[in-house]
C-alpha positions as CSV (number, residue, x, y, z in Angstrom):
1,M,-127.6,3.7,-117.7
2,I,-130.1,1.4,-116.1
3,Q,-128.7,-2.1,-115.6
4,V,-130.9,-5.1,-115.5
5,D,-129.8,-8.6,-114.4
6,Q,-130.3,-10.6,-117.5
7,A,-130.8,-13.8,-115.7
8,T,-133.7,-12.6,-113.5
9,G,-134.9,-9.5,-115.3
10,T,-134.6,-7.4,-112.2
11,F,-132.8,-4.1,-111.6
12,A,-129.2,-4.5,-110.5
13,D,-129.5,-1.7,-108.0
14,P,-132.6,-0.7,-105.9
15,E,-131.8,3.0,-106.5
16,Q,-132.1,2.5,-110.2
17,L,-135.4,0.7,-109.7
18,W,-136.9,3.6,-107.8
19,R,-135.4,6.3,-110.1
20,A,-136.9,4.5,-113.1
21,N,-140.2,4.2,-111.3
22,V,-140.3,7.9,-110.5
23,A,-139.4,8.7,-114.1
24,A,-142.1,6.5,-115.4
25,N,-144.7,7.6,-112.8
26,P,-143.8,11.2,-111.8
27,R,-147.1,11.6,-109.9
28,S,-146.7,8.4,-107.8
29,W,-146.3,9.4,-104.2
30,A,-145.4,5.8,-103.3
31,A,-142.5,5.8,-105.7
32,Q,-141.2,9.1,-104.2
33,V,-141.6,7.7,-100.7
34,N,-139.6,4.6,-101.6
35,L,-136.9,6.6,-103.4
36,A,-136.7,9.0,-100.4
37,D,-136.3,6.2,-97.9
38,L,-133.6,4.6,-100.0
39,L,-131.7,7.8,-100.4
40,L,-131.9,8.8,-96.8
41,K,-130.6,5.3,-95.7
42,S,-127.7,5.7,-98.2
43,G,-126.8,9.1,-96.8
44,S,-128.0,11.2,-99.8
45,L,-129.8,13.5,-97.4
46,Q,-130.7,16.5,-99.6
47,E,-131.9,14.3,-102.4
48,G,-133.8,12.2,-100.0
49,C,-135.4,15.3,-98.5
50,D,-136.4,16.5,-102.0
51,A,-138.1,13.2,-102.8
52,A,-139.8,13.1,-99.4
53,S,-141.1,16.7,-100.0
54,R,-142.4,15.7,-103.4
55,A,-144.2,12.7,-101.9
56,V,-145.9,15.0,-99.3
57,E,-146.9,17.4,-102.2
58,L,-148.4,14.5,-104.1
59,E,-150.2,12.8,-101.2
60,P,-150.5,15.1,-98.1
61,S,-152.6,12.6,-96.2
62,A,-149.8,9.8,-96.3
63,P,-148.2,9.5,-92.9
64,V,-145.2,7.7,-94.2
65,A,-144.4,10.7,-96.6
66,H,-144.5,13.1,-93.6
67,E,-142.4,10.7,-91.5
68,N,-139.7,10.6,-94.3
69,L,-139.7,14.3,-94.7
70,G,-139.4,14.9,-90.9
71,M,-136.5,12.4,-90.7
72,A,-134.8,14.1,-93.7
73,L,-135.2,17.6,-92.2
74,S,-133.9,16.4,-88.8
75,Q,-130.9,14.7,-90.4
76,L,-130.1,17.9,-92.3
77,G,-130.4,20.0,-89.1
78,R,-133.5,21.7,-90.3
79,L,-135.9,20.5,-87.7
80,H,-137.4,23.9,-87.4
81,E,-138.9,23.4,-90.9
82,A,-140.7,20.2,-89.9
83,E,-144.4,20.7,-89.2
């Protein structure tokens, strides 16, 4: 369940914000990049890797998408998969 701070109208949790954004805009590479970044920083490595991979699929020319995917693969010990 998505929780919104009633006083400010903002999401109570940044992860909820980006998950909702991805759900509402599944073809948004920027939303995928931001979700990936958040997940990687929180230690959800496989899920972050999946979001980063999706961002690269959606926008292959975005350097930040490739950077997130490379970091995710490195943290998962799958550096050989990074291009």
